[in-house]
Every structure is written in C-alpha cells, then in structure tokens.
C-alpha positions, 0 to 999 in steps of 0.5 A: 499499500503507497504510504501516502493512502496509508497516511490517508487512511489512519487520518480518515480513522482520527478525523471520522472519530473526532468528528464524531465525538465533536459533533452531539448531533451525531448521537444526543437525538438518539440517546435523548429519543431512546430514553423518552420513547422507551427504545431497547437498547438494540432498537436505539442502536439499530436506527443509529447505525441505520442514521449513520449509514445515511448521514456518511452515504449522502457525502460518499454520493456527492463526491463521487458525483463530484470527482467523476464529473471532474467537479472542483472541490470548491463546487462541492463544498458549496453543496455541503455547506448548503445541505448542512444549514438545512440539516441544522433547520430540520433539527432545531424545527424538530426538537422545537416541535417535538419539545412543545409536544412532549410539554403538552402530553407532561401537562395532560399527565399530570393527575388532578382532582375532580369534585362530584356532588350526588343528588343525594348530596353526598359529596367525593373526589377523585383523580384522574388524567387526560393520558389514559382517557386519550392514550391512543393520541399519546401512546409515543411509539410513533414509527414516523420519528426514526424515519425524520431522523433519517432523513436529516441524517441523509441531508446532513454532511460529513464535512471532511470526507470529500476535501480531505479525504475523497479528493486526495485520495482519488489522486492515488487510485480507486482502491485507495478512494475506496479504503479511505472511504470505508475507514471514515465511514465504519469508524464514524457510524461505530463511533456514533454507536458507542456514544449511544451505548455509553449515554445508555450505560450512564442513564441506568445509574441515574434517579430519572423517575422524578423527570418520567414525564417530561423526558419527551419535552427534554429530547425535543429540547436536546435536538433542537439545541443540537441544531442550533449547535450546528448552526450558530457555534459550528459543532 
C-alpha cells in the first residue's frame, strides 16, 4: 500500500472519530429519543447505525459524483454547506415541535382532582389524567420519528470527508479512494453507536423517575440544541 494512502487511511480514522465525538448531533438525538420513547438498547443502536449509514452515504455519493465529473472541490463544498444548513434547521424545527408536544404531553399526564356532588348531597373527589383517557393520541410509539431522523441525517453532510479525504485519495487510485472512504464511514458509524451505548449505561445510574413525565420535552430540547449548535457554533 502506498505510504500516502496509508497516511490518509489513518487520518480518515482519526477524523471520523473526532468529527463524531465533537458533533453532538451525531448521537444526542438518539440518546434523548431512546430514553423518551423507552426504546430497547438494541433498537436505539439499530436506528443510530441506520442513520449513520445514511449520513455517510449522502456525502460519499456526492463526492463520487464530483470526482467522476471532475468538479472542483469548491463546488461540492458549496453544496455540502447548503446541505448542512438545511439539516441544522430541520433538527431545530423538529426538536422545537417535539419539545412543545412533550410539554403538552407532560401537562396532560398530570393527575388532577375533580369534585362530584351527588343528588343525595354526598360529595366525593377522584383523581384522573387525560393521558389515560386519550392514550391513543399520546402513546409515544409512532414509527415516524426514526424516519424523520434518517431523512435529516441523509441531508446532513460529513464535512471533512470530501475535501480532506476523498479528493486526495482519488488522485492515487480507486482502491485507495475506496479504502479511505470505508475507514472513515466505519469509524464514524461505530463511534455514533458507541456514544449511544455509553450514554445508555450512564443513564441507568441516574434516578430518572422524577423527570419521567418530561422526557419527551427534554428530548425535543436536546435535538433543538443540537441543531442550534451546528448552525450557530459550527459544531
């Protein structure tokens, strides 16, 4: 293997890891939604991996098109920037809507007391909440949410992949391009999955019962915050 390709391969592994760990949008939405929706760990990891594949694949396809057509890397960086802005605003919007829905759900879940006066003069009270009466509207088990995340992650770019890794590797040979792209992709997806797994282990140590009714609202806040961090802090 050419030494320059070897260096690019090591660089791909390092960038894939650092890029993922320092980008909370790569794992925070899955951690938050997994806890809010009581996803089994296997399901949370599967959804994370699926979105990771879509995330990497979007940039890989764009990079291959650019290389095949001989486009200057600057042209693709413009496209990647536009994709990044779109993905960030989608995360912000989705997180905000989910947070509002979560707050409404938390309010509906609060038990409250009703006073009943019977014809014979007897008075009694009872507690109830709207969530049980309208569980079909608020069961939180919708399959739409993972697909929303998948679409957002397909649109979200892997910023360093094309200019730093794919274009330099393509100057050598197709095999080097494939190797560098594969290493970056595997490390990125594996790091996403590992971060979600570590977070799951950590959450088990926390007394989360008190915050149970607010988990959906907190998940929406976390997703919205991830989008804001991308858009305004460049994370």
